[in-house]
N, C-alpha and C positions, 0 to 999 in steps of 0.2 A: 432526537438522534439524527445525525446526518446520514443520508444514504449516498454513498460515494461509488459511482460506477468506475470500473477499471478497464483500461486499455493497456494490454501488454504488447510490446513491439519486438518483432524479429524481421530484419531486412526491410524495416519501414512499414510493415504490414501488421494489422490487428490480429493477434493470435491468442490462443490459450493453451497452456500446458496442463498435464495431469500429474499431480504430486511433484511438480517442479521438474519433471522429466522432459528434457529437450527432444528426446526421441518420440515423445507422445505429443506432438504439436498439431494443432488444427488451426488453419487459417479461416477467419470469419469474414474479413473484409480487407481488401488491398488498399483501401483509403481510410486511414484513421480519422481524418477530418469528417468524413460522412458519418461515422459512428458518433463522434463527439457532438456534432450538430444535432443528431437524433436525441442524444441525452439532454442537450440544452433545450431543445424544443419541448421536451417532456416536463420541463420545469426544474430539472436538476441543476445545481449551481457549482458542484465540485467534480473533480476528476482525478483519479489516481492513475498516473501514467508511468509505466515501468519499461525501462530499456533493458530487455532481456539479453540482447547482444552485449550491452555494456556490462551487465552483471557478470556475464561469463568471461568477458575480456579483461575486466578490471579497470575500465575507463569509459567515459561517456562516448556513445556512438550515435544514437538516434536523436541528436539535439535539433536537427533541422525539422523533425516532426513536431517536437515540442514547440519550436519557434512558430511553426505554421498554425498549430492549434491555439496557442496563446494569442496570436495576432488575429485569428478569424473567429474566435469565440470569446465569450465573457466568462468562461469557466475558471474557477479557482483551482489551479493545477498544482498538485503535489507530485514531484518527480523523483524517481529513484532508479537505481540500477547502475552500478559501475562508478559511482561518485567516490573516487579514492584520493583526490588531491584538491588543493585550493583552486587549481586551474579548472578542474571539472566542475566544482561548485560555482565558480565565476561564470562559466559557460551556461550552466543551468539557469542561473538567475538572469543573465543577460538575454537568454532566449525566452524568458517570460514565466518561469516557474515562480509561483507564489510561496511555495514551501518545497523543501527537499527532504528526502528520507535517507538516513544513513544507517545501514545495518552492519555490513562487513567492516566498514571503516571504524565503527564503534568497538569492534572486537580486535582488529588487527593494527589499528593506529589510533588508540583511544585519546592520545594527546592532541591529535589533529581534530577529532570530533569534539573534544572538550573546547578547543579554541573556537570552533565554529559556533558552538552554543554561546560562548562568551561574546563573540563578535556580532552575531546576527540575532541571538535571542531564541528562546524556546518556541516562539510563535512561528518562526520560519524554519527551524531545524527540528525535524521529527526523528524519533528513535525507531529504527526498524528492529523489532524483536520477534523474528520468525523462528519457529521452533519445530523440532522433530524428536520424538521420543523424550520430550521434556528438556532437551538441550537446544541451545541457539544454533541455527543453521545459517551459513554464510556462503558467499561466492555463488550467487544464483542458486542457492540451496544445494549446491553440489558438495558442500563440506559441512559435516556436523561437528560442532565443537564440544568441549567438555564443560562449557558454561551453562549452568542451569537457568531456566527462564526467570524465575522470581528474583534470585539474587542479581541477575544481570539488570533487570529493570530497576531494582532497588538502588543499585550502585549509580545508575545514571540519573535517577530522580534526585539523589543526593548532590549531583553535580549540575542540577538546573534544568534537566529535561522535564517536559510536562506532557508531551504527546508521545504515544507509542502505537505504531501499527504492528499488530500481533497476528501472525498467520500460522496456523497449524498446517505444516507442509503435508502431513499424512492425509489431510482431509481436502486439500486444495484441488479443485477441479473434479471432484467425485460426485458433487451434488447430493451428498448423503448426510448433510448437516454439519454444522460447525462445532467448535470446541466450547460450547456454551458454558459448561461448568467451570472450565479453566478461566474464561473471561469474567464470569461472575466472581470467582475467588480473587482474581487480580483486582477488580474494582473494589471489592470489600477490603482487601488488604492495603490497597493504595488509594485512599479516597481522593487524593489530589491529582491522580493520574487521569488524563483524558485518553481513554483507551479506544482505539479503532480496531474492531474485530474484522478478521479476514480469513477466508478459506472455507469452502464447503457450504456457504450460505445458499439455501435451496428453496425457500418459500417465504411468503409474506408473514406467515405465522411465526416463523423463526426470527424474522426481523422484529416482530413485536416482542418476542422473548428477549432478544438482545437489548432492546430499548428498556424493557422492564428490569433488566440486569444492571442497568446503569451505564452501558457503553455510550461513549461520546459519538461514535460513528460506526458504520458497518460498510465494508467494501463488498460490492456485488459485481461479479464478473460473468462467469459461465452461465449462471442462472438467467441473466438477461439474454445472453446470446442463444441459449437453447430454449428460450420461451418458458422457463419454469417460473419466472417472475416477469409479469408484463409491466411495461412502463406506466400504464394507466393505473396499475394496482398500488403504486407507491405514493399516490396523491396525499394520503393521510399523514405522510412523514415530511412533506415538503415545508411545512411551516413550523416544524418542531426543532 
């Protein structure tokens, strides 16, 4: 299972929110590159980079940070937040993203997201399936839709998606554990899905549980920043 550290961006700074609430923002570092290099030095090879300004605004904003991190590290970066047009997608790829995540666009402009899958393939276009109260949440988690999680994923699998980043918004940033049972059920129900679990991951033991559940990856954010999971503790996952 891939351990994927997360860097969330507001005003070009490395921050974390609690349950997606922009009013509950904590700045951890004003230099995201310093954070990314720390992850890379620990042997991690991937990075989940989220443009929270872009997610709220509905278009890409922090692309210069993406460009800097892609140029000065060898990390495999998946980028999300505010990708709502072909122009946004082009900017993300030109600035060095290896993959992009589309959540809001998969709900509000499904024909565009489908075209992205057709053009770039499922290895480069990831489905963002973030949920709250069992329903998909979009627009930087500020809007809860009426689309239920499982049918949403099922529909996009039928259209060629293979990867999904799935965040339980209600657990994100609380460090009280992730939605392990939900992820286990999704993996069992969709054996071809490469599920990346996110939200609330708080311990190495929990990472072990997610791996045993069949998750392709797990995104770790606040647990790293708050010292709940130390970088040296994830050595056993680096070759898996």
